[in-house]
C-alpha positions in Angstrom: -35.0 -23.6 -44.9 -31.6 -25.4 -45.3 -28.2 -23.7 -45.6 -28.4 -24.5 -49.3 -31.4 -22.2 -49.7 -34.1 -24.8 -50.3 -36.6 -26.6 -48.2 -37.6 -30.3 -48.5 -41.2 -31.0 -49.5 -41.8 -34.6 -48.6 -41.0 -36.1 -45.2 -39.7 -39.3 -46.7 -38.0 -40.1 -50.0 -40.1 -40.5 -53.2 -38.8 -41.7 -56.6 -38.5 -39.1 -59.3 -40.6 -39.9 -62.4 -37.9 -38.4 -64.6 -34.6 -39.7 -63.4 -35.6 -42.5 -61.0 -33.5 -41.1 -58.1 -34.9 -40.9 -54.6 -35.6 -37.3 -53.5 -37.6 -35.5 -50.8 -38.3 -32.7 -53.3 -36.9 -29.2 -53.0 -38.7 -26.0 -52.7 -36.7 -22.9 -53.6 -37.7 -19.4 -52.4 -37.7 -18.1 -56.0 -40.2 -20.7 -57.1 -42.3 -21.6 -54.0 -45.0 -23.3 -56.0 -42.7 -25.9 -57.6 -41.2 -29.0 -56.1 -38.0 -30.0 -57.9 -36.1 -33.2 -57.8 -32.8 -32.9 -55.9 -31.0 -35.0 -58.5 -32.2 -33.8 -61.9 -33.8 -30.5 -60.8 -37.0 -31.2 -62.9 -40.3 -30.1 -61.5 -42.1 -33.1 -59.9 -45.1 -31.3 -58.5 -46.7 -27.9 -59.0 -49.0 -25.4 -57.4 -52.0 -27.6 -58.2 -50.8 -30.2 -55.8 -49.1 -28.0 -53.2 -50.6 -26.1 -50.2 -49.3 -22.7 -49.4 -45.8 -23.0 -48.0 -45.9 -22.0 -44.3 -43.0 -19.6 -44.5 -44.7 -17.3 -47.1 -47.0 -14.5 -45.9 -50.6 -14.6 -47.2 -50.1 -11.3 -49.1 -47.1 -12.6 -50.9 -48.9 -15.8 -51.8 -52.0 -14.1 -53.2 -50.0 -11.6 -55.3 -47.7 -14.3 -56.8 -50.6 -16.5 -57.8 -52.7 -13.8 -59.5 
């Protein structure tokens, strides 16, 4: 987790499909199943393409996805 309260998703930069800017994607604690662009804040990936974030306990993960 960074000081800004988010965690990068990708290890290298990817191009955002919405704004064209390079981003590593941001995962915020209040929306752990969404990867957002750091420039335009649009969702660029969702729970369907994401594994369980390693900082979330299994009990939290299962209750938030029910």
